[in-house]
C-alpha positions in Angstrom: 110.9 95.3 115.7 111.7 98.9 113.4 109.3 101.6 114.2 108.5 100.3 117.5 109.5 98.9 121.4 108.3 97.3 123.8 106.9 98.8 127.1 106.5 97.6 130.3 102.7 97.5 131.0 100.2 95.8 133.9 97.2 93.3 132.0 93.8 93.3 134.1 91.4 91.3 133.5 90.3 87.4 135.8 94.0 88.6 137.0 96.7 91.1 136.6 99.6 90.0 134.7 102.5 92.3 134.3 104.5 92.1 131.1 105.2 94.3 128.3 103.5 95.1 124.9 105.1 96.0 121.8 104.1 100.0 120.7 105.3 102.0 117.9 107.7 105.3 118.0 106.3 108.3 117.7 109.0 111.2 116.5 109.1 114.8 115.5 110.0 114.7 112.4 111.3 118.4 111.0 110.7 118.3 106.9 113.4 121.6 105.8 113.2 123.0 102.8 116.3 124.7 101.4 117.1 125.6 105.2 114.0 126.4 106.3 111.4 124.0 108.0 108.1 123.3 106.0 106.7 121.1 109.2 106.8 119.3 111.8 105.0 115.9 111.9 104.9 113.6 114.5 105.5 109.9 112.5 106.9 106.4 112.9 110.6 107.1 112.3 111.2 105.1 109.3 111.1 105.7 105.7 111.7 108.9 106.2 113.3 109.9 102.4 110.2 108.3 101.3 108.3 110.7 103.4 109.9 114.1 102.6 109.8 113.4 99.1 106.3 112.2 99.6 105.1 114.7 101.5 106.6 117.6 98.7 105.2 116.1 96.1 101.6 115.8 97.6 101.6 119.2 99.1 102.3 120.6 96.0 106.2 121.5 97.0 108.1 119.5 94.7 108.4 116.5 92.1 111.5 114.5 92.1 113.1 116.0 89.3 113.1 119.4 91.4 115.0 117.7 94.4 118.6 118.4 94.8 119.8 116.2 97.3 118.1 114.7 100.7 119.7 113.6 104.0 118.1 112.7 107.2 119.5 114.0 110.4 119.2 112.0 113.7 118.6 115.1 116.6 118.4 114.6 119.9 114.8 115.1 120.1 113.8 114.1 116.7 114.8 114.1 113.1 115.1 116.0 110.9 115.1 115.2 106.6 116.9 118.4 104.9 115.8 118.5 101.6 117.6 120.9 98.7 115.6 122.2 95.7 116.5 123.7 92.3 115.8 127.4 93.0 112.6 127.6 90.6 111.0 124.9 92.9 112.3 127.1 95.9 110.9 130.0 94.7 107.7 128.2 94.0 107.5 127.2 98.0 108.5 130.5 99.2 105.5 131.7 96.9 103.4 129.2 99.0 104.3 129.5 102.5 103.6 127.0 104.5 104.2 126.8 108.2 103.0 123.3 110.1 103.1 121.9 113.0 100.6 118.9 112.8 99.3 115.8 114.8 99.0 112.5 113.1 95.9 113.0 112.9 95.6 116.5 111.0 96.2 116.8 107.3 95.5 120.5 106.8 97.0 121.7 110.1 98.7 125.2 109.7 98.0 126.3 106.0 97.0 129.8 106.3 94.4 130.2 103.1 91.6 128.6 102.2 92.7 128.3 98.8 95.8 126.3 99.8 93.4 124.3 101.9 90.8 123.7 98.8 93.4 124.0 96.0 92.7 123.3 92.5 94.0 119.5 91.9 95.2 118.1 88.4 92.6 115.7 87.1 93.9 112.1 86.7 95.0 111.7 82.9 93.0 108.7 81.1 93.8 105.6 81.9 93.0 101.9 80.8 93.6 100.6 84.3 90.4 98.6 85.5 89.3 96.2 88.5 87.1 93.5 88.6 85.1 93.4 91.7 87.0 90.1 92.7 90.3 92.0 92.3 88.9 95.3 94.5 88.6 92.4 97.1 91.7 90.6 96.9 93.9 93.8 97.2 91.8 94.7 100.9 92.4 91.1 101.7 96.4 91.3 100.9 96.7 94.3 103.1 97.5 92.3 106.2 100.5 90.5 104.7 101.6 93.8 104.2 101.2 95.4 108.2 104.0 93.8 110.1 104.2 97.2 112.5 100.4 96.7 112.7 100.5 93.5 113.7 102.9 93.8 116.2 101.1 97.2 118.0 97.8 97.1 116.7 98.2 100.8 116.4 99.3 102.2 112.7 98.0 102.9 109.9 99.4 101.3 106.2 99.0 103.0 102.3 99.7 100.1 99.4 99.5 100.3 96.0 98.2 97.6 93.7 98.5 96.9 90.2 97.8 93.3 89.8 99.4 92.6 93.3 100.6 94.6 96.2 103.7 96.4 94.9 104.6 98.6 97.9 103.5 99.3 101.2 104.2 101.7 104.1 102.6 101.7 107.3 102.6 105.2 109.8 100.7 106.2 112.9 99.5 108.5 110.9 97.2 108.0 107.7 98.5 111.1 106.0 102.0 110.0 106.7 101.9 106.7 105.3 100.1 107.9 102.0 103.1 110.2 102.2 105.6 107.5 102.5 104.0 105.3 100.0 103.8 108.2 97.2 107.1 108.8 98.0 108.4 105.2 98.2 107.0 104.8 94.5 108.2 107.9 92.9 111.6 106.8 94.4 111.7 103.5 93.2 110.1 104.2 89.6 106.8 102.7 90.1 104.2 104.3 87.8 101.2 105.6 89.7 98.7 103.5 87.0 96.7 101.5 89.8 95.1 101.6 92.8 96.0 103.1 96.4 95.0 100.7 98.9 94.0 102.5 102.5 92.9 101.3 105.7 92.1 104.4 106.8 88.8 106.6 106.1 89.3 109.1 103.2 88.9 112.7 103.6 89.3 115.7 101.4 93.2 115.9 102.2 93.8 112.0 101.6 92.2 112.3 98.3 94.3 115.7 97.1 97.4 113.3 97.8 96.5 110.6 95.3 95.2 112.8 93.1 98.8 114.5 92.9 100.4 111.2 92.9 98.5 110.7 89.5 96.5 107.2 90.4 93.1 106.5 88.9 92.1 104.5 91.7 91.5 104.8 95.5 90.6 102.0 97.6 89.8 102.4 101.2 88.4 100.1 104.6 86.3 102.8 106.3 84.0 105.2 104.8 84.7 108.6 102.9 83.6 112.2 103.7 80.9 113.2 101.1 83.2 116.2 100.4 86.2 113.9 99.7 83.6 112.1 97.0 82.8 115.3 95.4 86.6 115.8 95.0 87.2 112.3 93.7 84.7 113.0 91.0 86.4 116.3 89.9 90.0 114.8 89.9 88.8 111.9 87.9 89.5 109.1 90.5 87.5 105.9 91.0 86.7 106.3 94.5 85.9 102.7 96.4 85.1 102.2 100.3 83.8 100.3 102.9 85.8 97.6 101.4 86.3 94.1 102.6 87.4 90.7 101.5 83.5 90.0 100.4 82.2 93.6 99.7 82.6 96.9 98.6 81.1 100.2 97.7 82.1 102.4 94.8 81.1 106.2 94.5 82.7 108.0 91.8 83.9 106.9 88.3 82.4 103.2 88.5 83.3 102.3 84.8 86.7 101.2 86.4 85.3 98.4 88.1 84.4 95.8 85.4 81.3 93.7 85.9 82.3 90.2 85.7 80.9 88.1 83.3 80.2 84.4 84.2 82.3 81.9 81.5 79.7 79.6 79.6 81.3 76.5 77.8 
């Protein structure tokens, strides 16, 4: 299976059974911009062009319009995604200076100042996008059908984009990576961000930052947010929904985007 491979194992229970389990691949991915490595992340080695494009946007490095070319090189010990930027974007990157060696659970590793970690975010533009409670629960219920790698391995996260239906989804061993891949896939596919990002993970500050950079007005997650992520979402104009299940959810910010359903009488 793409992004995973079978590994021999012994299963212990009432008896001992040899066999194998399909597990996700976790590979060192170097993201380089204009010949300089900006980040090395451990990630599932799929959708790497999306990964680099989304990472560039959500980390404030560059927009798709700033990218002149992109190539993925397979190396002996990992992959390198080489991105070449327009001169003005390269100058912004040099001023920002960030070098990161990040494990999959890390969203702010290697940032060298508090200002970078808690950077100012754009406020999401006013949007007519709304969801009913039934649609929020339907979006969460639709996630399992888009998690083929998770079904095979039980060891990856998923990020999806919903606007009437799930339009795109990406999976990765890292929750930040999955979100970056989704953002990059949307940008490269011309999918407007006027909808809801749906996550299988918890919501921390850095996940809200990435959704704000993408410009999506709503974030739905199956796990809880941190208190500071809620504060950040409020300021960024994002409707934050968490602890979402197919039969319930909790809304924390900008709850006016969740329309109360009125029973039909007639």
